[in-house]
C-alpha positions as CSV (number, residue, x, y, z in Angstrom):
1,M,3.7,1.9,-13.5
2,I,0.8,-0.6,-13.1
3,A,-2.5,0.0,-14.8
4,R,-5.4,1.0,-12.4
5,G,-7.4,-2.2,-12.9
6,D,-4.4,-4.4,-12.4
7,L,-3.4,-2.4,-9.3
8,D,-6.8,-2.8,-7.8
9,T,-6.6,-6.6,-8.3
10,L,-3.1,-6.6,-6.6
11,L,-4.3,-4.6,-3.6
12,R,-8.0,-5.0,-2.8
13,G,-8.5,-7.6,-0.1
14,R,-4.8,-8.2,0.3
15,I,-2.0,-7.7,2.9
16,L,1.4,-6.6,1.7
17,T,4.3,-7.4,3.9
18,F,7.5,-5.3,3.8
19,Y,11.0,-6.5,4.5
20,D,11.0,-4.8,7.9
21,G,7.9,-6.8,8.9
22,G,5.4,-4.0,8.6
23,Q,2.1,-4.8,6.8
24,S,-0.3,-2.8,4.7
25,E,-3.8,-4.2,4.5
26,F,-6.1,-3.0,1.8
27,Y,-9.7,-3.9,2.7
28,R,-12.2,-4.6,0.0
29,D,-14.5,-1.7,1.3
30,G,-11.7,0.9,1.1
31,R,-10.5,0.8,4.6
32,Y,-6.7,0.6,5.1
33,T,-4.4,-0.3,8.0
34,Y,-0.6,-0.2,8.3
35,T,0.7,-2.3,11.2
36,Y,4.2,-1.4,12.2
37,A,6.8,-4.1,12.7
38,N,7.7,-5.4,16.2
39,E,4.3,-4.5,17.8
40,G,4.8,-0.8,16.9
41,G,1.1,-0.1,16.6
42,T,-1.4,0.4,13.8
43,A,-2.4,3.4,11.7
44,Y,-6.0,3.4,10.3
45,G,-7.4,5.1,7.2
46,Y,-8.9,4.7,3.8
47,W,-7.4,4.0,0.3
48,D,-8.3,4.6,-3.3
49,I,-6.7,4.5,-6.7
50,T,-6.7,7.6,-8.9
51,A,-7.1,7.6,-12.7
52,D,-3.3,7.8,-13.0
53,S,-2.7,4.6,-10.9
54,T,-1.7,6.6,-7.8
55,V,-2.7,4.9,-4.5
56,C,-3.9,7.6,-2.1
57,L,-4.1,7.0,1.6
58,R,-6.1,9.2,4.0
59,F,-5.4,8.4,7.6
60,V,-7.9,9.0,10.4
61,H,-5.3,11.1,12.3
62,G,-5.3,13.6,9.4
63,A,-2.3,12.7,7.4
64,A,-2.6,11.8,3.7
65,R,-0.3,10.8,0.9
66,C,-0.4,9.3,-2.6
67,D,2.1,6.6,-3.6
68,Y,2.9,4.5,-6.7
69,Y,3.4,0.8,-6.9
70,V,5.7,-0.5,-9.7
71,R,7.1,-3.8,-10.7
72,D,10.9,-4.2,-10.6
73,A,11.7,-7.5,-12.2
74,D,9.5,-10.0,-10.2
75,R,9.1,-7.7,-7.2
76,L,6.4,-5.3,-6.3
77,V,7.8,-2.0,-5.0
78,L,6.1,0.9,-3.2
79,I,7.5,4.4,-4.2
80,T,6.2,6.9,-1.7
81,E,5.2,10.5,-2.5
82,G,8.6,11.5,-1.1
83,G,10.5,9.2,-3.4
84,D,11.4,6.4,-0.9
85,R,11.3,2.9,-2.3
86,F,10.1,-0.1,-0.2
87,P,10.1,-3.5,-1.9
88,I,7.2,-5.8,-0.9
89,R,8.4,-9.2,0.5
90,A,5.0,-11.0,0.3
91,R,1.4,-10.5,-0.8
92,D,-1.3,-12.4,1.1
93,G,-5.0,-12.5,0.9
């Protein structure tokens, strides 16, 4: 697992692009968007990092979840609350 401060540096003000083309944007002010690949729409919400380095998302439509980010060799990987793994293809910002 990545330490809280390091994780904040990795995410805040950045866009993460997944291999399917979807993008997570972590705004500096705590806003969050996920834009689905192939013009599939955008989900809006807010993000924060808990003391145990969990990244929690609260979407404006009412859903919420907390995920982990880990390093696997040179790659950043999102592990969802449900256990699904999504490698990050690129980090911009």
